[in-house]
N, C-alpha and C positions, 0 to 999 in steps of 0.2 A: 204846386211844383215842389220838388225835394230840395229847397234851398237851405233847409235847416242844417245840413251837413257841410255846407259851403260857407266860407268866409269871403265876403265880397265887399268892394267899395264902389259906390256909384258916384262918378264925377259929373255933376250936372252942369249944363251950359244953356245958352239961350235958344238952341235949336233942338228939335226932337230927335235928330239922328243919333244913333247909338252905335258904338263900336265895342265889341266884347274882346277883352284882352285876356287870354288864358295864361295864367301863371303856372306852368308845369315845371317845377324845379326840384332838384335834389339837394339835400341839406348842405352839402359842402359848397354849393354855388348860390345859396339863397341871397346873400347880401349883394353880390355883383349883379345878379339877375334882377333883384328888386330895384336897385338904383337905376338900371337901364330902363325898366318898364315905367317907373315913376317919372323919369325925365320925359319919356315918350308921351305918357298920358298928359303931362303938363303942356306939352307943345300942342297936342290935339285940342285940349280945352281952350287954349288961346284962339284957336280957329273956330270955336263955337261948336265943337263936336263933343257930345256927351259920351262918356266911357264908363263901362262897368267892368272891373277887373276882379278876378277871383281865383282862389286856389281850388284845385280838385281835392276830393277826400284824401286825407293823409298827407297833404302838402301844406306847408306854412301853418296857419292857424285853423285850417278846416278840420272837421271831425272825420273819424273813420281811419282806416289803415292804408298805408301806402301800397300800391299795387305796381309791380314791375311791368306787367302787361296791361290788360284792361283797356286797351285803346278804343275799341268800339263801344264799350260801356261808357267811357268818358265822352265819346261823341254823342251818345244818347243823353247824358247829363247836360251837355251843351244845348241840345235841342230843347230840353225842359226850360233852360234859362231863356233861350230865344223866344219860345212860346209865351213865357211869362211876360216879357217886355212887350212883345207884339200885342198881347192881350190888354196891356195897359196903354195902348196907343203910342208906344215908343218903338217905332219901326227899326228893327235891327238891320243895318245895311252892310255891315262888315264884321268878320271875325278874324282875330289875329292870335297866333300862338307861337311860343318859342320852344325850341328843342322838342321834347315829346309833345308839347302843345301844338307845335307845327304839324306833326302827324295827325293829331286829333282834329284840327280844323280841316285838313284835307280829307280825312275820312268822313267828317260831317258833310262836306260838300259833295262827296261821292254818293251819299245816302239820301240827304234831305232836299237838296235843290231849292232851298228857299232863301238863301243868302247869296248874293251874287258878287261879292267882293271878299276875297280870302287872302290873307297874308301869312305866309309860312316863313318864320325866322329860324333858320338853322335846323330844320327837321331832317330826320334820317330816312333815306330812300330804302335801304336794305336792312330790315330789322333783324336779320340773322347776324349782322356785323356788330362789333362793339361789345359783345357779351363777354367774350373771353377776357378782354382787358379789365372788366369789372368783376367778373365772377371766378376767373381762373380758367386755364385751358381745359381742365377736366370737369367743367361745370355740369355737363350732361350726365357723366358717370356719377358724380357726387349727388346731384339732385335726385337721380333715380334711386340711389341708395338711401338717402336721408329724407327725401321729400321737400327739402328746403336748403337754402344757403344763406348764411348771415353775412351781410356786407359790412365790414368794419372800416372805421376811419384810421388815420395815422396813429392815433392814440390807443387804438385797439378796442374802441367802443363800437358797439353795433349801431349802425345808422338805420338799417332797414333789413327786413327779411324777404328773400325771394322764394316764393313757393313754386312747386312744380307746376301747378295750375297756371300761375301768372306767367311763368317762363314760356310754357307751351302756347299761351295766348299771344305772346309777342312773336314767337316763331311762326305761328299760323296766321299772322296778319301780313297780308301781301299788299304793299303800297303800290306796286306796279299795276296790279289788277284794279285796285280801288281808284287810282288816278284816271284810269281809262273810263270810269263811270261819271266823271265830273262833266257837267253840261258845258257845251261850247259857249253858252251865254254867261258862264261864271268866270269872272276875271280873277286870275291867281297871280300873286306876286311872291316870288321866292327871293329872300335876302340871305346871304351866307358870307361869312368871313373867310378870306383866303388862307388865314392862318388858324383856322378852327382846330383846336387840339382834341376835341371830343368826337366830332362828326366831320369827316373830310369834305372839302369843298366839291369833290367829284359827285357827291350825292345830289347837290343842287343841279349839276349839269344833267343828271339822269331825270330829275323832275322836269327839266326844261324840254327834254326830248318827247315826253309822253303826255303832258297836260295840254289839252287843246288850246286854251286861251291863256297863255302864260307869258309872264315877263320875269326875267332873271336879272338880279343885280348882285354883283360880287363886290364886297368892301375889302379893298386891299389892306392886308396886314391885320385885319380884325380877328380876334379870337372868338370862342364860342359865346361868351357873354358880352362881346363888344366893349370890353373894359375901357380901352383907350380910344374908342371910335364911336362913342354914344352920339356925338354931335352929327355924325354922318347918317344916322338912322332916320331922323325926322325928315330931312330933305328928300329922302327916297320914298318913305312910306306916306307922308302927308299928301303929296300930289296924287298918289294912287287912290287914296281914300276919297279925296275931294272929287276926283273924276267919277268914282262910283256913286257919290252922292248926287252928282249932276245927272247921271243916268237914271237913278231912282226918282229924282224930282221930275224928270221928263216923262217917265212912265206914269207918274201920278198926276201929271198935268199941272205941276206947280211952276 
């Protein structure tokens, strides 16, 4: 499998069950997101759940270049990871993703149907939204002219480049249609902060309308990275994962 371009950490416990935690983060939110995910991983480990968390190419320490779109390709990358662990007799029973990672795990569930517990933290429902805020209101005109847009931080340094190809990939990714392809037997939990400053909480409500087997939990006052509400994540996510483990154990006759 193509793990060479990913940086990942495997948190082993006494049980074989494995949760994949996708870290899909943009550079200006790395520290906040990292702390949130590390705290969540620690809580899962204490419950005997093994976790593998990794960056996609171009994120964190992983090799490759950052892609603004590339959603379905990253879902395929996730499938490679799942197959790798399943082949090592470590049954992957859940996938979890934050922000763009939330979209990726939903796309994964819509295509592969081999993991039956999916957790979407603060994913975006309408991928046509939120672009102008990041790229400017004339982004389509500019990218058609120059073939790319450089996104800069407050200091004026380029954080990443958005190519026309990656932008079109995002615009052509339809989360509504994808979510309708998720099996009814796949349990999906969406968690979203009511004060999310990046992706409005209304997106979570849209997911709740269309995903067949769906549970929605809104954390009041939480922002996109749950900066002041990290302690509220584990009590929501952990029972959902453990319930999925029980379902899997029953299917295996354990």
